[in-house]
N, C-alpha and C positions, 0 to 999 in steps of 0.2 A: 268165678271171680275174674280170671283174667280173661275171658273172654268179653265180659261185660264190661270192664276196665279198657279193652282195646277197641271197643265198639265207641264207646263212649269218648275216648280221646280223638280217636281218628274223626267222628264230628265235630269235635272242637276245634282240631288241625283243621277240618276242611271249611266249616264256620269261618274262621281266623282268614283265611286265604279267600273267602267269599265276600267278606265283608271289608276288605282292605282296600284303602282309597288312596289315591293319588291327589293333593291338594295345593292350592297355590302355582296351578301350573301356569306357566307364562309360553310354554309349545306344547303343543299336541301332535302327537303322531297315532294316525287312527288306522290306517291302512299300511302297505309296504313302503319304508324308505331308507332307499339305498345311498344317502347322500352322506357324508361324514359330517360330524358334529362338534365342535368347541364349546362347551356349556361353560359361561363364566357365571361372575358373583353377579347374585340377584335373579340368575334364570332359573327355571323349574322344569325339564322336559319331563312330559309325563307320555307312557308308551300305553294306549288302551289296551283292553284285552284283546281285541281286533288287528293291533299295531305289530309291525316286524320290523326291528331296524337291520341292516346288515352292512352299513358304512362304519368307518373308524370313528370311536368315540373316545374324547376328553374330555373329563370333570376337573375344571380348576377350582380353587379356594373360593367359596361362597356359591358354588353351583350345585344343583342336585338332578340327579337322575333317577325318577320313579318308574319301574316297569311292572306293569300287570301285565303284559301280552309276552313277546319273544326279542330277545336280542340275540344276533346270530352274527354279528360283525368278529372278524377276525381279530382284533385287537382292542381291548377295551382300558383306559388310563383313568384311574380315580386320583388325579393329581392335586391334593389337599379339596375336591369336593366331596360331595355325598352319593353316596349310589344305595339304592334301598330296592330289592327285587322280590314282587311277589308274584311274577310269573315263571318264564322259562329263560334262562341264559347258557347259550351253546354256543360257545367261544373258544379259538385256541388260546389267546392270553388275555389274561387280567392280572393288570398291576395296581399295586394300592401302596401310595406314596406321599410324602410332602403332608403329614399329617391328616391326611385323606381316611373317608371312615366307610367299610361295605357291610350291609346289614341282609343277610339272605333268609327270607322266610320261606322260600318256595323250594325250587329245582334250579341247581349249577351246576351244566356240565363244562367243565374248566379244563383243557389239556395242562395248561401251565398256570398257576396261581401263585404271585408272590406279594406280601404283604410288608413294606419295609418303610424305616424310618421312625422316629419318635412321634409318639402321638398319634400314628395310623393303627387302623383296627381293623377286624374282622370279626364279626359276629354272626355263625351260623346257626340258625334256627331251623333250617328246612334239612333238604338234602345235596351234598356236593358229590360230585365224583368227578375225576380227573386222572392223569398221568404224576405231574409233579405238583408239589406246595412247600412253600417255604414262607418263614416268618422270621425276619430279619433286624437288625441294626435297631434295635428297642422299639421294635412295632410289639403289637398283642393280637392274639385270636384268642377267643371265647367260643367253645363247639358246645351247643344245648342240642343239636341237631345228629345227622350221620354223617360221616367223610367216609369216601371208599376213593383211594388213591392208590397208585403205584409205590411212588416214594415222598416221604415227609423228612423236612430238615427243618431244624430251628436254630439260628445264631443268635447270639445275643438279643432273644427275645422272652415273651412272657404268654406262656401259652396255660388255658384252663379248659380241661375236658370233663363234662359232666353226662355224657353220652356215650354214643358210641363211634370209636372210629377202626376202621381196616385199614390197613397197609398189607398192600399185596405184593411190596418187594422191602426194601430197607427204612429203617428209621432212624433217625440222629438228630439227637439233642447236646449242642455244643456252644463254645465260645460263652460262659458265663449266662447260659438260657435259664430260665424257669420254668418248669412245666410242673402242673398238680393234676393229678387223676382221679375224678372220682366215679368216672364211667367204667367204660369195656374197650379194651384197646387190644387187637388181634393184628400181630406183624408176622407175615409168611417167611420172609427169611430171616435177618440181621437186626440187632437192635444196639445202639451206641450212646452213651452217655458221658460225655468227656469235656475236656478244656474247662474247668471250673464252674461246671453247669451243675445244675440242682433239680433232682427229679423226687416228687412225692407222690407214691401210690397209695391212694384210698380206695382204691376200684381192684377191677380184673384187668391183668395184664397174661397174655400168652404169646411166646415167642415159640416159631416151630423150627428156629436154626440158633443162632449163637446170640450169648448176650455179651458186650463189651462196656467195662465202666473202668475210665481211664482218665489220667492228667487231670489230678486234684480236683476231679468232681467228687460229688457227694448224692448218693441213692437211698432213699429211705421205702422200706417196703411194709405198708401196714396192714393189708388184707390177705391180698391173693397174686401170685406171681407163678408163671409156670414156664421154666425152661427146657425144650424139646432135646437140644443138643445141649451146646459148651457153654459154661460159666465163664468168664473171665475178669479179674479185677487186679488192676495193674496201676504202676507209674502215681504214687501218692495219692489214689482214688480212695472213698471212704464208701461200704457200703454194710447199710444195717437192715436186716430182717426181723421182724416180731413175730414171725411164727414160721413153720417148717415147709420152706419151699422144696420144689422136686426141680431136679436136673437129669435130664435123661441119659446125658454121655459123660463127660468129664469136667472136673471141677480143678480151675487154677486160681489161688491168690498169691499176688505180690505185692499186695498194699496193706488194707485195712478193713477186715469183716468184722461186724459187730452183731449182738442180737440185743434184747432188750434189758429194761433193769429191772422189771418187777415180774417178768414170767420166763419163757425161753422161746427161741426161735433158732434158726439154722436153716439146713440143708439137708434132702433127702438125695442123694448122689448114685445114680445107677453104674458109673463107671468108674475113671480114677480121682483120687482126692489127692491135691499137690498144693502144699502151702510153703512159700518162702519168703511172707509177710508176716503181719501181725494177726494172728488170730483172738478175738475176744479182749476183754479186760476184766480190772478187778470187780466195777461195779456193771458190768453186763454178764447175761448168759447165752452164749452161743453152744450150738449143738450140731456136731456132724456125723449123719448118719451114712457110711458108704456100705452097700450092697453087698460088697465083698466081705466084709467084717475085717478087714486087715487087723493084725496082732497089736499093732500100734494105735489102733482106731482110724488112720489116714495110711495111705500108701506113700506118701511123701510126708512125714510130719518137720518139715522143717523150719524156718523162721523162729519168731515170738510166738508162743500159744500160750494163753492165759489160764492158771491153775481153775477157773470158773467152765471153762470148756468140758463138754461132755461127750459121749458119743452114742447115739443111738437112744438117748432115756427121755429125750423131749416128745411129748405127744400134743404139742398146742400146732394141729395142722391148719395150714392156710385153707380158709373156707373162701369160696366164691361169694362175692358181695352181690345181694339183688341190685338189678340194673336201673328199678324204679320206674314210675310211670313215665316218665320222659322217653325212653326207649319205645313205648306201647303208642305215644304219642304220634311218631313218625312211623311207625311199623307200616308196611304192607302185607296182606296177606298172600302174597307171590314173591318168591324168589328165584333168582338165578341159580341152579345150585353148579352147573359147570356149561361151558362151552366146549366143543373138541372136534377138528382136532385145531389148535391156536399155535401156529399160524397155519391159515387154512388155504387151498388152492381150489376145490372143486365144490364141495360139500360142507357146511358147517351144522354139527347137531347140538341142539339146546335143552340143557334137561331144565324142567321148572319144577317146582314146589308148591303145592298150593293148598291152602286151608278151604277153600269152597270151589265149586263148579262155575264157571264166567265165561265171558267173551274178554279176549285183550286184543288190542293191538301192535303189531311188531312193526317196528321200523328200523332200517339199517341208514344210517347218516354218515357222511364223509366227515372230515376235520374242518371242510370248509362251511360246513351246516347245511347242505345239500342232501336232500332226502331220496336215497338211492332206491329203498324197497320200502313198501309200505304195504300190510295186508293183517287181514283178521284173523284168529282163530279162537277156538272153545277149547277150553281145557277141563279136568276134572279133578277131584278132591286129591291129591296125593302127588305122586312124580307121573311127570309128563315130559314128550320128548318129541319135538318139531325138528325141520329140517330145512333148511335153505339153500339154494343154489347161489354160489359165490363166483363162479367160473369166469363169470361175465365184468368181474369187478375189475379197477386197475389195480396194481399193486401198492400196500399203503394201510394204515391204520384206520378202522371205523368204528363206528359206534351202535351198539346195539340196543333198542330200547323198548322195553315192555310198559303198556299204558293199560290200567284197569278202567273198569266203569265208573270209578271215583277219581279219575285222572292222577292217581297215585302210579309212581313212576318207580323202575328199578333199571337200573343200564351194566353196561360191560363193554370193555374194550378189545376187539380182537383185529386180527393182523392177515391180509392176504398177502399170498406170495405167488411169485409166476416162475 
């Protein structure tokens, strides 16, 4: 059944991309255009499937850029206008400000993406890859596709995720931001919710290192959350979990931790459990299960502990929520499991996992959008290993792009050092 859904939804996504049209065009780009453009009120610049833009682009209020080809500009500024992408965006920097709107239906490889100012918005229905992604100053981001970035920060922002976000370093939700997750979020390093921000998790979250909740923030976990290392809740923050979360190392609370009112929820902790804040209340049921089973239930049972608190008696385990059909819509049958060494100086090894035998196209692109290496390869079902020579590349950061016959792409960043 999963395979049927995968094929069906991939065909729908491909049909949407194939039938996407740019209308009302006042300027058309059908070939290579290296000029800089300021797109003003009443203007609609359309990039055909055969077109490529490499110059600087500014879209002011009332202006529209509709892309079905390639945008490889070093900087793209949506200054109150509208950007619609049905093709490929491969650029160093995109800034959306002054009530500008950016909707991505296809592939966006953006080293630095910032959405800022009230009424500015970014809607990702496709695949976004990059290094830094920030939503700030009362702007809004909605993700129904896939996002794969190194760092993500939200400040004074609203963010709704209903599909998949992979963060390869750190994730911060701060300064009165409001984040709602009904999809899947994976964080390789640390995650923080702070400075009066609100985070509601109705999906799946995995944090490979540490989680921090602080400075009057509120965090509610309703479905599934796994913290591989340490949990910190401090400085007037409130953390509520409706089920039993796993904490792989130590658990610290100097603020407020609560469970649900109608069942039980809490933490399965492998390491130390230290409390100096408020644990539970008369109307909520929190459970602390320390794997070491200390005599007092916790290693450091300080602070205020409610009489409704229990120890290792709650069986309401957090269950991973289904990711839904939206994930299948954007799924690719091939993935890059690892690239190493990274940084590299001589040779780069690429490990690929594929669900079918196929021919792929491999590209190495520099941060200016120039294709440095382009070759095809045949891969088999299961794990595959490819090797490329990077000894002739200049020191810097590059993009590895794998494209299959359906024009679906997966990308990774790597660095060359000398």
